[in-house]
MARNUNU-710133 format. One record per residue (C-alpha): residue number from 1; residue in one letter; chain; z negated, y negated, x. Coordinates in Angstrom, 3 decimals, always signed. Layout:
N
n  res  chain  pz  py  px
NUM  a  A  Z  Y  X
...
This chain:
616
n  res  chain  pz  py  px
1  x  A  +0.000  +0.000  +0.000
2  x  A  +1.027  -3.258  +1.607
3  x  A  -2.075  -5.163  +0.517
4  x  A  -4.589  -2.744  +2.023
5  x  A  -5.991  -3.101  +5.483
6  x  A  -3.969  -1.125  +7.967
7  x  A  -2.813  -0.892  +11.463
8  x  A  -0.722  -3.561  +12.215
9  x  A  +4.548  -4.316  +14.638
10  x  A  +8.007  -3.680  +13.790
11  x  A  +9.619  -3.596  +10.411
12  x  A  +12.277  -1.020  +9.717
13  x  A  +15.669  -2.650  +10.289
14  x  A  +16.957  -4.729  +7.380
15  x  A  +14.012  -3.744  +5.210
16  x  A  +13.816  -6.024  +2.183
17  x  A  +10.605  -6.100  +0.200
18  x  A  +11.285  -7.167  -3.363
19  x  A  +8.948  -9.319  -5.387
20  x  A  +7.825  -7.797  -8.640
21  x  A  +5.096  -8.161  -11.221
22  x  A  +3.584  -4.990  -9.779
23  x  A  +3.388  -6.609  -6.351
24  x  A  +1.763  -9.742  -7.777
25  x  A  -0.706  -7.627  -9.722
26  x  A  -1.624  -5.657  -6.591
27  x  A  -2.262  -8.875  -4.692
28  x  A  -4.221  -10.468  -7.529
29  x  A  -6.358  -7.440  -8.341
30  x  A  -7.130  -6.697  -4.681
31  x  A  -8.587  -10.147  -4.049
32  x  A  -10.025  -10.943  -7.483
33  x  A  -11.811  -7.601  -7.889
34  x  A  -14.835  -8.701  -5.784
35  x  A  -15.175  -11.666  -8.187
36  x  A  -14.361  -9.874  -11.417
37  x  A  -17.495  -11.239  -13.127
38  x  A  -16.512  -14.851  -12.434
39  x  A  -12.895  -14.064  -13.285
40  x  A  -13.837  -12.573  -16.673
41  x  A  -16.042  -15.596  -17.408
42  x  A  -13.141  -17.869  -16.441
43  x  A  -10.906  -15.928  -18.828
44  x  A  -13.488  -16.420  -21.577
45  x  A  -13.543  -20.175  -20.938
46  x  A  -9.757  -20.357  -21.152
47  x  A  -9.686  -18.354  -24.392
48  x  A  -12.375  -20.613  -25.830
49  x  A  -10.333  -23.643  -24.817
50  x  A  -7.285  -22.207  -26.617
51  x  A  -9.316  -21.650  -29.778
52  x  A  -10.722  -25.182  -29.718
53  x  A  -7.274  -26.727  -29.236
54  x  A  -5.921  -24.863  -32.269
55  x  A  -8.990  -25.625  -34.366
56  x  A  -9.286  -29.379  -33.596
57  x  A  -6.079  -30.415  -35.493
58  x  A  -7.355  -28.564  -38.562
59  x  A  -10.346  -30.929  -38.626
60  x  A  -8.071  -33.951  -38.343
61  x  A  -5.829  -32.580  -41.122
62  x  A  -8.915  -32.232  -43.324
63  x  A  -9.953  -35.804  -42.460
64  x  A  -6.521  -37.223  -43.410
65  x  A  -6.332  -35.294  -46.673
66  x  A  -9.922  -36.234  -47.544
67  x  A  -9.245  -39.921  -46.849
68  x  A  -6.080  -39.911  -48.981
69  x  A  -7.932  -38.072  -51.742
70  x  A  -10.667  -40.751  -51.774
71  x  A  -13.530  -38.408  -50.895
72  x  A  -16.985  -39.851  -50.064
73  x  A  -17.619  -41.574  -46.742
74  x  A  -20.160  -38.903  -45.827
75  x  A  -17.417  -36.256  -45.897
76  x  A  -15.195  -38.387  -43.685
77  x  A  -18.040  -39.042  -41.247
78  x  A  -18.813  -35.330  -41.118
79  x  A  -15.181  -34.527  -40.317
80  x  A  -15.047  -37.290  -37.690
81  x  A  -18.296  -36.072  -36.123
82  x  A  -16.999  -32.508  -36.012
83  x  A  -13.775  -33.687  -34.366
84  x  A  -15.680  -35.688  -31.722
85  x  A  -18.014  -32.741  -31.105
86  x  A  -15.089  -30.363  -30.595
87  x  A  -13.461  -32.892  -28.239
88  x  A  -16.654  -33.131  -26.152
89  x  A  -16.955  -29.342  -25.994
90  x  A  -13.316  -29.182  -24.880
91  x  A  -14.064  -31.581  -22.008
92  x  A  -17.091  -29.531  -20.974
93  x  A  -15.050  -26.337  -21.028
94  x  A  -12.318  -28.045  -18.981
95  x  A  -14.841  -29.141  -16.323
96  x  A  -16.394  -25.667  -16.133
97  x  A  -12.940  -24.073  -15.977
98  x  A  -11.789  -26.294  -13.109
99  x  A  -15.004  -25.756  -11.137
100  x  A  -15.023  -21.994  -11.567
101  x  A  -11.279  -21.731  -10.964
102  x  A  -11.524  -23.607  -7.657
103  x  A  -14.469  -21.441  -6.617
104  x  A  -12.574  -18.236  -7.370
105  x  A  -9.482  -19.548  -5.581
106  x  A  -11.319  -20.543  -2.403
107  x  A  -13.130  -17.231  -2.148
108  x  A  -9.959  -15.241  -2.767
109  x  A  -7.788  -17.244  -0.360
110  x  A  -10.444  -17.189  +2.363
111  x  A  -10.695  -13.418  +1.986
112  x  A  -6.905  -13.171  +2.237
113  x  A  -6.899  -15.410  +5.326
114  x  A  -9.466  -13.130  +6.927
115  x  A  -7.412  -10.058  +6.039
116  x  A  -4.230  -11.551  +7.475
117  x  A  -6.004  -12.723  +10.636
118  x  A  -7.438  -9.236  +11.147
119  x  A  -3.986  -7.765  +10.560
120  x  A  -2.477  -10.143  +13.128
121  x  A  -5.077  -9.054  +15.682
122  x  A  -4.062  -5.430  +15.127
123  x  A  -0.416  -6.170  +15.853
124  x  A  +0.711  -5.197  +19.336
125  x  A  +1.910  -7.506  +22.073
126  x  A  +5.605  -7.206  +21.202
127  x  A  +4.873  -9.110  +17.992
128  x  A  +2.714  -11.775  +19.621
129  x  A  +5.216  -12.329  +22.419
130  x  A  +7.854  -13.200  +19.804
131  x  A  +5.611  -15.242  +17.491
132  x  A  +4.224  -18.635  +18.417
133  x  A  +0.685  -19.711  +17.431
134  x  A  +2.174  -22.375  +15.164
135  x  A  +4.154  -19.748  +13.248
136  x  A  +1.046  -17.600  +12.860
137  x  A  -0.999  -20.545  +11.590
138  x  A  +1.637  -21.400  +8.993
139  x  A  +1.889  -17.747  +7.906
140  x  A  -1.872  -17.150  +7.701
141  x  A  -3.028  -20.552  +6.449
142  x  A  +0.000  -22.398  +5.060
143  x  A  +1.354  -19.599  +2.878
144  x  A  -2.127  -18.651  +1.689
145  x  A  -2.888  -22.261  +0.738
146  x  A  +0.160  -22.181  -1.539
147  x  A  -1.402  -19.192  -3.318
148  x  A  -4.618  -21.037  -4.209
149  x  A  -3.352  -21.835  -7.725
150  x  A  -2.080  -18.271  -8.089
151  x  A  -5.562  -16.815  -7.551
152  x  A  -7.414  -19.289  -9.772
153  x  A  -5.217  -20.389  -12.650
154  x  A  -1.659  -19.118  -12.511
155  x  A  -2.083  -15.778  -14.260
156  x  A  -4.856  -16.995  -16.554
157  x  A  -3.100  -20.229  -17.483
158  x  A  +0.122  -18.351  -18.102
159  x  A  -1.746  -15.965  -20.384
160  x  A  -3.653  -18.790  -22.116
161  x  A  -0.452  -20.783  -22.679
162  x  A  +1.208  -17.732  -24.217
163  x  A  -1.865  -17.202  -26.415
164  x  A  -1.783  -20.888  -27.372
165  x  A  +1.857  -20.545  -28.412
166  x  A  +1.097  -17.441  -30.452
167  x  A  -1.977  -19.079  -31.990
168  x  A  -0.009  -22.178  -32.996
169  x  A  +2.744  -20.029  -34.518
170  x  A  +0.144  -18.002  -36.431
171  x  A  -1.440  -21.209  -37.739
172  x  A  +1.981  -22.557  -38.775
173  x  A  +2.898  -19.322  -40.567
174  x  A  -0.444  -19.535  -42.362
175  x  A  +0.433  -23.052  -43.547
176  x  A  +4.065  -22.366  -44.514
177  x  A  +6.288  -19.441  -43.588
178  x  A  +9.366  -21.686  -43.332
179  x  A  +7.643  -23.907  -40.780
180  x  A  +6.424  -20.858  -38.871
181  x  A  +9.915  -19.375  -38.823
182  x  A  +11.524  -22.592  -37.579
183  x  A  +9.008  -23.109  -34.812
184  x  A  +9.208  -19.419  -33.826
185  x  A  +12.976  -19.755  -33.338
186  x  A  +12.406  -22.855  -31.228
187  x  A  +9.799  -21.097  -29.055
188  x  A  +11.959  -17.994  -28.548
189  x  A  +14.921  -20.111  -27.435
190  x  A  +12.727  -22.032  -25.002
191  x  A  +11.124  -18.857  -23.619
192  x  A  +14.541  -17.281  -23.172
193  x  A  +15.656  -20.214  -21.041
194  x  A  +12.434  -20.159  -19.025
195  x  A  +12.734  -16.457  -18.249
196  x  A  +16.449  -16.726  -17.518
197  x  A  +16.007  -19.510  -14.983
198  x  A  +12.555  -18.645  -13.597
199  x  A  +13.994  -17.609  -10.204
200  x  A  +16.721  -20.214  -9.989
201  x  A  +15.130  -21.973  -7.008
202  x  A  +13.285  -19.083  -5.322
203  x  A  +15.762  -18.468  -2.441
204  x  A  +15.654  -22.138  -1.473
205  x  A  +11.864  -22.323  -1.730
206  x  A  +11.526  -19.261  +0.496
207  x  A  +13.977  -20.768  +2.974
208  x  A  +11.912  -23.975  +2.928
209  x  A  +8.725  -22.031  +3.725
210  x  A  +10.523  -20.248  +6.562
211  x  A  +11.666  -23.657  +7.773
212  x  A  +8.091  -24.960  +7.823
213  x  A  +6.988  -21.875  +9.779
214  x  A  +9.716  -22.396  +12.372
215  x  A  +8.994  -26.130  +12.608
216  x  A  +5.255  -25.688  +13.132
217  x  A  +5.943  -23.049  +15.773
218  x  A  +8.316  -25.476  +17.496
219  x  A  +5.775  -28.331  +17.309
220  x  A  +3.044  -26.145  +18.822
221  x  A  +5.308  -25.159  +21.723
222  x  A  +6.332  -28.758  +22.379
223  x  A  +2.753  -30.037  +22.309
224  x  A  +1.587  -27.357  +24.733
225  x  A  +4.357  -28.401  +27.133
226  x  A  +3.971  -32.172  +26.776
227  x  A  +3.527  -32.808  +30.506
228  x  A  +6.593  -30.769  +31.441
229  x  A  +8.691  -32.439  +28.733
230  x  A  +7.798  -35.894  +29.968
231  x  A  +8.241  -35.109  +33.648
232  x  A  +11.636  -33.490  +32.991
233  x  A  +12.806  -36.308  +30.726
234  x  A  +13.313  -33.854  +27.856
235  x  A  +11.499  -35.822  +25.153
236  x  A  +14.772  -36.816  +23.461
237  x  A  +15.844  -33.169  +23.411
238  x  A  +12.542  -32.232  +21.737
239  x  A  +12.872  -34.997  +19.123
240  x  A  +16.464  -33.962  +18.415
241  x  A  +15.421  -30.397  +17.638
242  x  A  +12.464  -31.571  +15.553
243  x  A  +14.891  -33.629  +13.453
244  x  A  +17.086  -30.529  +13.143
245  x  A  +14.143  -28.530  +11.754
246  x  A  +13.215  -31.364  +9.370
247  x  A  +16.809  -31.692  +8.169
248  x  A  +16.936  -28.005  +7.302
249  x  A  +13.680  -28.258  +5.342
250  x  A  +14.966  -31.339  +3.511
251  x  A  +18.187  -29.541  +2.578
252  x  A  +16.353  -26.563  +1.060
253  x  A  +13.855  -28.859  -0.702
254  x  A  +16.672  -30.905  -2.227
255  x  A  +18.485  -27.812  -3.513
256  x  A  +15.345  -26.352  -5.085
257  x  A  +14.352  -29.722  -6.597
258  x  A  +17.787  -30.262  -8.181
259  x  A  +17.698  -26.838  -9.801
260  x  A  +14.203  -27.368  -11.151
261  x  A  +15.238  -30.826  -12.423
262  x  A  +17.978  -29.337  -14.593
263  x  A  +15.564  -26.704  -15.886
264  x  A  +13.029  -29.413  -16.763
265  x  A  +15.752  -31.504  -18.395
266  x  A  +16.765  -28.559  -20.554
267  x  A  +13.176  -28.030  -21.690
268  x  A  +12.806  -31.771  -22.344
269  x  A  +15.865  -31.747  -24.622
270  x  A  +14.518  -28.714  -26.459
271  x  A  +11.111  -30.320  -26.962
272  x  A  +12.691  -33.513  -28.256
273  x  A  +14.704  -31.406  -30.674
274  x  A  +11.504  -29.653  -31.717
275  x  A  +9.843  -32.980  -32.492
276  x  A  +12.779  -33.976  -34.690
277  x  A  +12.545  -30.564  -36.385
278  x  A  +8.818  -31.034  -37.087
279  x  A  +9.273  -34.505  -38.564
280  x  A  +12.291  -33.578  -40.713
281  x  A  +10.729  -30.339  -41.934
282  x  A  +7.391  -32.005  -42.642
283  x  A  +9.009  -34.895  -44.525
284  x  A  +11.164  -32.516  -46.589
285  x  A  +8.281  -30.230  -47.557
286  x  A  +5.985  -33.176  -48.278
287  x  A  +8.613  -34.872  -50.466
288  x  A  +8.889  -31.625  -52.447
289  x  A  +5.133  -31.603  -52.892
290  x  A  +4.745  -28.333  -50.997
291  x  A  +2.456  -29.670  -48.261
292  x  A  +0.006  -32.539  -47.882
293  x  A  +0.255  -35.527  -45.552
294  x  A  -2.438  -33.910  -43.407
295  x  A  -0.253  -30.841  -43.037
296  x  A  +2.649  -33.037  -41.900
297  x  A  +0.311  -34.388  -39.207
298  x  A  -0.589  -30.797  -38.397
299  x  A  +3.095  -29.914  -37.861
300  x  A  +3.670  -32.898  -35.575
301  x  A  +0.435  -32.316  -33.673
302  x  A  +1.129  -28.621  -33.195
303  x  A  +4.583  -29.541  -31.931
304  x  A  +2.802  -31.790  -29.423
305  x  A  +0.595  -28.865  -28.500
306  x  A  +3.716  -26.748  -28.081
307  x  A  +5.057  -29.446  -25.805
308  x  A  +2.076  -29.101  -23.454
309  x  A  +2.191  -25.315  -22.871
310  x  A  +5.984  -25.411  -22.643
311  x  A  +5.816  -28.051  -19.917
312  x  A  +2.894  -26.221  -18.315
313  x  A  +4.890  -23.000  -18.273
314  x  A  +7.829  -24.892  -16.802
315  x  A  +5.592  -26.190  -14.021
316  x  A  +4.224  -22.694  -13.592
317  x  A  +7.758  -21.374  -13.272
318  x  A  +8.298  -24.035  -10.614
319  x  A  +5.099  -22.900  -8.889
320  x  A  +6.294  -19.352  -9.372
321  x  A  +9.214  -20.101  -7.041
322  x  A  +6.804  -21.041  -4.247
323  x  A  +4.375  -18.258  -5.104
324  x  A  +7.164  -15.668  -5.074
325  x  A  +8.405  -16.859  -1.694
326  x  A  +4.891  -16.840  -0.222
327  x  A  +4.052  -13.428  -1.674
328  x  A  +7.267  -11.989  -0.249
329  x  A  +6.542  -13.477  +3.180
330  x  A  +2.945  -12.274  +3.198
331  x  A  +3.978  -8.834  +2.009
332  x  A  +6.565  -8.653  +4.785
333  x  A  +3.866  -9.654  +7.258
334  x  A  +1.438  -7.038  +5.937
335  x  A  +4.170  -4.405  +6.131
336  x  A  +4.535  -4.850  +9.897
337  x  A  +3.449  -1.823  +11.891
338  x  A  +2.660  -1.500  +15.597
339  x  A  +4.784  +0.137  +18.207
340  x  A  +1.479  +1.175  +19.748
341  x  A  +0.286  +3.782  +17.270
342  x  A  -2.907  +5.746  +16.955
343  x  A  -1.458  +9.210  +16.428
344  x  A  +0.074  +11.774  +18.726
345  x  A  +2.981  +9.560  +19.651
346  x  A  +2.492  +9.626  +23.402
347  x  A  +3.598  +13.147  +24.244
348  x  A  +6.878  +14.958  +24.098
349  x  A  +7.192  +17.903  +21.754
350  x  A  +7.363  +20.371  +24.631
351  x  A  +4.398  +18.918  +26.513
352  x  A  +0.779  +19.871  +25.943
353  x  A  -1.382  +17.130  +24.540
354  x  A  -4.190  +17.984  +26.923
355  x  A  -3.421  +18.169  +30.619
356  x  A  -4.637  +21.009  +32.820
357  x  A  -8.072  +20.205  +34.250
358  x  A  -6.868  +19.245  +37.706
359  x  A  -9.262  +16.297  +37.910
360  x  A  -13.004  +16.607  +37.902
361  x  A  -14.376  +14.813  +34.860
362  x  A  -17.630  +12.986  +35.451
363  x  A  -20.592  +13.211  +33.082
364  x  A  -22.095  +10.005  +31.727
365  x  A  -23.771  +7.891  +34.367
366  x  A  -27.502  +7.189  +34.268
367  x  A  -26.654  +3.669  +33.102
368  x  A  -25.058  +5.124  +29.982
369  x  A  -21.353  +4.626  +30.658
370  x  A  -18.911  +7.448  +31.294
371  x  A  -16.732  +6.903  +34.409
372  x  A  -13.137  +7.560  +33.392
373  x  A  -10.631  +9.851  +35.093
374  x  A  -7.141  +8.393  +34.686
375  x  A  -3.722  +9.900  +35.323
376  x  A  -0.203  +8.506  +35.104
377  x  A  +2.513  +11.172  +34.845
378  x  A  +6.050  +9.860  +35.507
379  x  A  +5.470  +6.791  +33.356
380  x  A  +8.559  +4.683  +32.630
381  x  A  +8.414  +1.449  +30.686
382  x  A  +10.614  -1.475  +29.687
383  x  A  +9.982  -4.503  +27.481
384  x  A  +13.549  -4.286  +26.211
385  x  A  +16.386  -1.788  +26.343
386  x  A  +18.089  -3.447  +29.292
387  x  A  +15.522  -3.926  +32.069
388  x  A  +13.202  -1.120  +33.175
389  x  A  +9.977  -2.530  +34.602
390  x  A  +8.274  +0.708  +35.732
391  x  A  +10.160  +3.763  +37.019
392  x  A  +8.454  +7.189  +36.894
393  x  A  +5.088  +5.886  +38.096
394  x  A  +2.507  +8.554  +38.832
395  x  A  -1.007  +8.541  +40.315
396  x  A  -4.506  +9.928  +39.799
397  x  A  -7.700  +7.898  +39.564
398  x  A  -10.750  +10.193  +39.792
399  x  A  -14.083  +9.072  +38.331
400  x  A  -16.077  +6.410  +40.202
401  x  A  -13.197  +5.512  +42.482
402  x  A  -11.487  +2.144  +42.857
403  x  A  -7.709  +1.887  +42.974
404  x  A  -6.288  -1.225  +44.615
405  x  A  -2.826  -2.131  +43.294
406  x  A  -0.657  -4.251  +45.604
407  x  A  +2.809  -5.711  +45.229
408  x  A  +4.763  -8.909  +45.139
409  x  A  +5.190  -10.975  +41.994
410  x  A  +7.444  -9.065  +39.590
411  x  A  +6.721  -5.656  +41.096
412  x  A  +5.142  -4.364  +37.856
413  x  A  +1.419  -4.709  +38.609
414  x  A  +0.512  -6.550  +35.418
415  x  A  +2.670  -4.213  +33.337
416  x  A  +0.886  -1.202  +34.802
417  x  A  -2.575  -2.437  +33.822
418  x  A  -1.321  -3.413  +30.361
419  x  A  -0.298  +0.211  +29.879
420  x  A  -3.718  +1.350  +31.094
421  x  A  -5.330  -0.895  +28.458
422  x  A  -2.748  +0.372  +25.964
423  x  A  -1.365  -3.003  +25.063
424  x  A  +1.959  -1.149  +25.145
425  x  A  +3.080  +2.485  +25.110
426  x  A  +5.555  +3.806  +27.700
427  x  A  +9.028  +5.004  +26.777
428  x  A  +8.631  +8.119  +28.943
429  x  A  +5.833  +9.950  +30.704
430  x  A  +2.177  +10.315  +29.791
431  x  A  -1.078  +8.467  +30.356
432  x  A  -4.204  +10.618  +30.238
433  x  A  -7.879  +9.717  +30.062
434  x  A  -10.185  +12.557  +31.070
435  x  A  -7.290  +14.922  +30.420
436  x  A  -6.569  +13.590  +26.936
437  x  A  -3.286  +11.935  +26.130
438  x  A  -3.957  +8.312  +25.248
439  x  A  -2.178  +8.831  +21.920
440  x  A  -5.011  +11.160  +20.901
441  x  A  -7.739  +8.635  +21.582
442  x  A  -8.957  +6.369  +18.827
443  x  A  -8.178  +2.731  +19.745
444  x  A  -11.793  +1.747  +19.080
445  x  A  -13.036  +4.344  +21.557
446  x  A  -10.458  +3.243  +24.120
447  x  A  -11.438  -0.428  +23.786
448  x  A  -15.070  +0.565  +24.306
449  x  A  -14.379  +2.655  +27.407
450  x  A  -11.806  +0.385  +29.059
451  x  A  -12.375  -3.300  +29.820
452  x  A  -9.858  -5.708  +31.308
453  x  A  -10.459  -8.969  +33.173
454  x  A  -7.329  -11.040  +33.714
455  x  A  -6.692  -14.114  +35.830
456  x  A  -6.172  -16.153  +32.684
457  x  A  -9.616  -15.812  +31.128
458  x  A  -9.691  -17.011  +27.517
459  x  A  -12.671  -19.220  +26.745
460  x  A  -13.517  -20.924  +23.467
461  x  A  -14.864  -24.362  +22.646
462  x  A  -18.321  -22.960  +22.120
463  x  A  -21.573  -22.247  +23.933
464  x  A  -21.859  -19.939  +26.930
465  x  A  -23.700  -17.526  +24.631
466  x  A  -20.851  -17.377  +22.108
467  x  A  -18.264  -17.058  +24.871
468  x  A  -20.115  -14.060  +26.292
469  x  A  -20.688  -12.295  +22.970
470  x  A  -17.518  -13.330  +21.109
471  x  A  -19.800  -14.808  +18.417
472  x  A  -21.580  -11.481  +17.865
473  x  A  -25.114  -12.419  +16.770
474  x  A  -26.467  -8.921  +17.384
475  x  A  -26.861  -9.635  +21.110
476  x  A  -30.296  -10.887  +22.129
477  x  A  -30.637  -13.642  +24.703
478  x  A  -32.731  -11.295  +26.831
479  x  A  -29.764  -8.917  +27.163
480  x  A  -27.449  -11.765  +28.159
481  x  A  -29.891  -13.100  +30.743
482  x  A  -30.476  -9.604  +32.150
483  x  A  -26.729  -8.996  +32.496
484  x  A  -26.184  -12.324  +34.240
485  x  A  -29.115  -11.679  +36.555
486  x  A  -27.816  -8.227  +37.449
487  x  A  -24.435  -9.744  +38.288
488  x  A  -26.134  -12.426  +40.376
489  x  A  -25.267  -15.257  +37.977
490  x  A  -28.756  -16.412  +37.023
491  x  A  -28.614  -19.106  +39.721
492  x  A  -25.286  -20.375  +38.352
493  x  A  -26.696  -20.383  +34.821
494  x  A  -29.754  -22.336  +35.971
495  x  A  -27.446  -25.159  +37.062
496  x  A  -26.014  -25.496  +33.558
497  x  A  -27.540  -28.365  +31.605
498  x  A  -28.583  -26.382  +28.519
499  x  A  -28.499  -22.822  +29.783
500  x  A  -26.867  -20.440  +27.323
501  x  A  -26.433  -23.325  +24.874
502  x  A  -24.204  -25.261  +27.284
503  x  A  -20.928  -26.070  +25.546
504  x  A  -17.675  -25.066  +27.251
505  x  A  -14.289  -26.660  +26.654
506  x  A  -11.442  -24.725  +25.063
507  x  A  -9.539  -22.806  +27.729
508  x  A  -12.394  -23.223  +30.215
509  x  A  -11.140  -26.604  +31.415
510  x  A  -14.594  -27.492  +32.719
511  x  A  -14.792  -24.339  +34.870
512  x  A  -13.010  -23.189  +37.992
513  x  A  -10.957  -19.981  +37.970
514  x  A  -13.766  -18.164  +39.769
515  x  A  -16.432  -19.372  +37.340
516  x  A  -14.295  -18.308  +34.380
517  x  A  -13.972  -14.822  +35.865
518  x  A  -17.727  -14.689  +36.395
519  x  A  -18.199  -15.184  +32.658
520  x  A  -15.552  -12.544  +31.978
521  x  A  -17.470  -10.117  +34.214
522  x  A  -20.575  -10.659  +32.098
523  x  A  -18.584  -9.929  +28.933
524  x  A  -17.471  -6.636  +30.480
525  x  A  -20.941  -5.780  +31.747
526  x  A  -22.377  -6.179  +28.254
527  x  A  -19.875  -3.605  +26.937
528  x  A  -20.736  -1.066  +29.672
529  x  A  -17.221  +0.457  +30.002
530  x  A  -16.289  +3.469  +32.111
531  x  A  -13.076  +1.916  +33.475
532  x  A  -12.731  -1.701  +34.597
533  x  A  -9.339  -3.334  +35.135
534  x  A  -9.560  -6.453  +37.282
535  x  A  -6.737  -8.866  +38.011
536  x  A  -8.631  -11.066  +40.405
537  x  A  -8.015  -14.797  +40.661
538  x  A  -5.293  -15.567  +43.192
539  x  A  -6.325  -19.211  +43.539
540  x  A  -8.432  -20.367  +46.456
541  x  A  -12.148  -20.361  +45.701
542  x  A  -14.868  -22.546  +47.105
543  x  A  -17.280  -20.626  +49.390
544  x  A  -20.206  -20.695  +46.939
545  x  A  -18.132  -19.384  +44.024
546  x  A  -16.446  -16.789  +46.245
547  x  A  -19.820  -15.455  +47.320
548  x  A  -20.977  -15.219  +43.706
549  x  A  -17.716  -13.495  +42.783
550  x  A  -18.072  -10.903  +45.549
551  x  A  -21.619  -10.058  +44.489
552  x  A  -20.606  -9.824  +40.843
553  x  A  -17.635  -7.547  +41.597
554  x  A  -19.849  -5.192  +43.630
555  x  A  -22.371  -4.877  +40.816
556  x  A  -19.759  -4.693  +38.058
557  x  A  -17.786  -1.879  +39.696
558  x  A  -20.791  +0.112  +40.895
559  x  A  -20.502  +3.673  +39.579
560  x  A  -17.431  +2.886  +37.485
561  x  A  -13.778  +3.783  +37.795
562  x  A  -11.721  +0.682  +38.483
563  x  A  -8.177  -0.597  +38.940
564  x  A  -7.965  -3.864  +40.850
565  x  A  -4.882  -6.005  +41.328
566  x  A  -5.899  -7.385  +44.682
567  x  A  -4.968  -10.739  +46.169
568  x  A  -7.638  -11.022  +48.850
569  x  A  -8.462  -8.852  +51.839
570  x  A  -12.128  -8.573  +50.815
571  x  A  -11.115  -6.956  +47.536
572  x  A  -8.704  -4.560  +49.233
573  x  A  -11.468  -3.384  +51.562
574  x  A  -13.478  -2.441  +48.470
575  x  A  -10.790  -0.025  +47.178
576  x  A  -10.968  +3.726  +47.744
577  x  A  -7.243  +4.247  +47.140
578  x  A  -4.190  +2.017  +47.471
579  x  A  -1.077  +1.927  +45.272
580  x  A  +1.828  -0.289  +46.377
581  x  A  +4.557  -1.163  +43.877
582  x  A  +7.997  -2.553  +44.608
583  x  A  +10.493  -3.293  +41.830
584  x  A  +8.554  -1.048  +39.468
585  x  A  +8.448  +1.975  +41.789
586  x  A  +5.564  +3.481  +43.735
587  x  A  +6.452  +3.059  +47.398
588  x  A  +3.061  +4.086  +48.769
589  x  A  -0.054  +5.737  +47.392
590  x  A  -3.049  +7.288  +49.093
591  x  A  -6.615  +6.843  +50.376
592  x  A  -7.160  +3.377  +51.788
593  x  A  -8.839  +4.557  +54.980
594  x  A  -5.990  +6.922  +55.841
595  x  A  -3.279  +4.358  +55.108
596  x  A  -5.110  +1.711  +57.116
597  x  A  -5.269  +3.960  +60.178
598  x  A  -1.593  +4.929  +59.925
599  x  A  +0.437  +2.236  +61.732
600  x  A  +3.614  +3.361  +59.952
601  x  A  +2.205  +2.834  +56.460
602  x  A  +3.195  -0.206  +54.437
603  x  A  -0.444  -0.970  +53.785
604  x  A  -1.223  -1.096  +57.499
605  x  A  +1.772  -3.354  +58.058
606  x  A  +0.594  -5.645  +55.236
607  x  A  -2.798  -5.978  +56.891
608  x  A  -1.182  -6.859  +60.216
609  x  A  +1.196  -9.385  +58.624
610  x  A  -1.542  -10.995  +56.537
611  x  A  -2.122  -9.684  +53.036
612  x  A  -2.554  -12.997  +51.227
613  x  A  +0.553  -14.513  +52.778
614  x  A  +2.849  -11.522  +52.198
615  x  A  +1.795  -10.915  +48.582
616  x  A  +1.661  -14.573  +47.559
């Protein structure tokens, strides 16, 4: 079911998801169900409002007939008081309806935003690499905002307007069957036109929403590259393309508006004709003595009441164009599925899912974590069908050993560790953890056992505490302080103005690259993984930060399996084994000590030439 939570990339080619009442009902029921009590009460308010609107003209009809008949003033005052009382109750019901409707809408749309955000986080990297943050924001927030009316009033108001029409027709038939028949014909003609043209503008509205998504994605990209745009003199180019996006949106808006204008004009002509019908019919029946003057008022007033739901339904049909487009887009988004699955998709049919026990698998460490044994078997990977990034890569990482990965920029180092963290799945070969194919391992278990620290550490505009715990309130401050002390960071924390409450800037702008990695180490330490992947900072560090970093790395990797993309000699010396990549191929692999002592090895030659300079 597209509206249920599920693993989230890749749509089947040319898949088109059609809008339908069933789809709308699934969406509505899924997000209104938690508020069914409030929704039922809201429905009761709307039904009460319909009843009051049909009943109020009857009081006025009685007042007119009583006045013309010369009845006592007390009777007229009673009718007037009843009419005013009903009007006040109507206003109270309207206020309660609006308040409750907004409350239901906000809760439902916020729940949907949360669902879509969670779904986006489940999507694999191939989706995120092709989708800008601006496009995601527009899809998750912009489209959902358009559905606010859908969750609160659209279905209920549509139902109440239909009930109001039926109630008015029933009241007219009760007064005079000829009047009821005439108005019924008018309503059926109007409804036919509404249903016939309800989707007249939908394609253009959907195209407009797509245009907004593309434009916001473009704006986000341009803002993030403001400095480069200015320095390259490309501001005019950026403005030109922004105008191009805006022009496309304007074109689709104009086309949808013109079509809705003609629909509204048609309804306006029909309603004007209905008013003429009411006045002519009322005059004719009154002149024949078949109805009273109050009943003539009733006809005209009910026609006015018909005017309101007809226009309301027209506006709802206009909203329906936007709602349909947004529902289709959100359904398409929810239907995305990941290339990185959770089943047995990693092994060939002829290959066993569990490798022979050639590696010794370590029991859980005293600290509680389980050092991981990792194996790559002829792993081949490409981001697209044209360029292969890794070619038949194979190596073993026994428990509690550190593998240092070396290579120039573009050799495939980052791709290799992304496969280890299962951000992608390889096209060929197998990756095994403790003898189990990674496709057999639940993603939650894998995320718990494997932790990755990249050069580009993501920090939030929040406190140090929230940046360490990812806003998880279950962590106690004592645990955070103990982790930082064990990693040798208590001295660094003591220098912060407010300790754990010190606010950090978004992106870690107030921290150096080394300090950002120190915080990332603490995040990892709190999770207690069995395998740590470290892409150490390649930038030069000040001596104090470098010393802290060295101490933290020693304590973080102690007793754990680790893969380190090394940029500094000190880190290389820490490795037990060395893997050198060149153009996606393993050109050297073996124990560090043996390779270092072999003058013919590439690793030994790198040390002689200067590791930092050669691999820069």
